[in-house]
C-alpha positions as a printed Julia matrix, in Angstrom:
120×3 Matrix{Float64}:
  -4.13    2.65  57.37
  -6.05   -0.24  55.89
  -5.4    -1.31  52.35
  -7.07   -3.88  50.15
  -4.9    -5.07  47.28
  -6.56   -7.06  44.53
  -5.14   -9.32  41.87
  -6.21  -12.03  39.48
  -8.27  -10.21  36.9
  -7.77  -10.74  33.22
  -9.22  -11.72  29.89
 -10.78  -15.14  29.47
 -13.22  -16.87  27.17
 -16.73  -17.76  28.19
 -16.82  -20.96  30.2
 -13.35  -20.49  31.64
 -12.36  -19.62  35.18
 -10.55  -16.97  37.15
  -9.64  -16.58  40.77
  -9.51  -13.13  42.27
  -7.53  -12.39  45.4
  -7.73   -9.52  47.85
  -5.15   -9.12  50.58
  -5.9    -6.85  53.5
  -3.09   -5.06  55.27
  -2.83   -2.63  58.13
  -3.59   -2.76  61.79
  -6.91   -4.55  61.7
  -8.45   -5.93  64.83
 -11.06   -7.94  62.99
 -12.61   -8.22  59.57
 -16.32   -8.35  60.17
 -17.47   -8.65  56.59
 -15.55   -9.12  53.38
 -16.67   -9.63  49.85
 -16.77   -8.61  46.26
 -18.74   -6.13  44.22
 -18.62   -5.48  40.52
 -19.42   -2.65  38.17
 -19.93   -2.97  34.45
 -19.75    0.02  32.11
 -22.88    2.11  32.35
 -24.21    0.14  35.3
 -24.25    0.62  39.04
 -21.98   -1.28  41.34
 -23.61   -4.48  42.53
 -22.92   -7.06  45.17
 -21.38  -10.32  44.02
 -20.66  -12.23  47.21
 -19.92  -11.58  50.86
 -19.04  -13.59  53.91
 -19.58  -12.56  57.51
 -20.52  -14.17  60.81
 -20.25  -17.57  59.24
 -22.77  -16.68  56.57
 -21.98  -16.58  52.89
 -24.24  -14.67  50.55
 -24.25  -14.68  46.78
 -26.02  -12.66  44.19
 -28.5   -14.73  42.23
 -26.62  -14.26  39.0
 -23.5   -16.0   40.33
 -24.97  -18.77  42.47
 -23.53  -22.12  41.52
 -20.68  -20.54  39.59
 -18.73  -18.35  42.01
 -17.3   -19.25  45.39
 -16.05  -16.83  48.0
 -13.53  -17.95  50.57
 -11.15  -16.38  53.03
  -7.82  -17.23  54.54
  -7.75  -15.7   57.99
  -4.03  -16.33  58.42
  -3.16  -14.44  55.27
  -6.01  -11.94  55.67
  -6.96  -12.68  52.12
 -10.3   -13.22  50.48
 -10.75  -15.06  47.22
 -13.41  -15.21  44.58
 -13.29  -18.35  42.49
 -15.21  -17.66  39.31
 -16.15  -20.64  37.18
 -18.27  -20.91  34.06
 -17.72  -17.27  33.3
 -20.14  -15.52  31.0
 -19.75  -12.45  28.86
 -22.13  -10.63  31.16
 -19.68  -11.15  34.01
 -17.41   -8.6   32.39
 -16.87   -5.82  34.91
 -14.45   -4.24  37.29
 -14.47   -6.31  40.44
 -13.91   -4.56  43.74
 -12.91   -6.04  47.04
 -14.88   -4.69  49.99
 -14.31   -5.1   53.69
 -15.83   -3.86  56.91
 -13.25   -3.9   59.65
 -12.83   -3.01  63.29
  -9.58   -1.32  64.21
  -9.9    -1.89  67.97
 -11.69   -4.28  70.26
 -14.61   -1.92  70.84
 -14.18    0.05  67.67
 -16.64    0.99  65.02
 -17.07   -0.82  61.76
 -15.24    0.92  58.91
 -15.69    0.2   55.23
 -12.82   -0.08  52.79
 -12.63   -0.69  49.07
  -9.97   -2.15  46.88
  -8.82   -0.46  43.71
 -10.67   -2.87  41.46
  -9.48   -5.45  38.97
 -10.78   -5.83  35.45
 -12.43   -9.07  34.42
 -13.24   -9.4   30.75
 -15.04  -12.44  29.37
 -15.27  -12.92  25.64
 -18.13  -14.9   24.17
């Protein structure tokens, strides 16, 4: 079993900051990709930021404001969100692609989501 547990969401005013955390647990051989997606009401889920193979990718709408990082010891990924805007309001989901064995396939897992609400 692999579980992604998120925390850090909340209600903030525009211009303020939040840091989301996602802790991975279970027998994981390696985390090949980890990141964050978000879904606003009435909209499709969209990529926010990912990190894999030493490469960090950000959606255009968060570049310069959000920072993704990971702590390999704690198996935790973070999303530091600065200069939040009302349009950032969404449920944020942790996402990870993991290998369970040395030669295993890549499996995708999702967190339960955490609500981020930004008031203008």
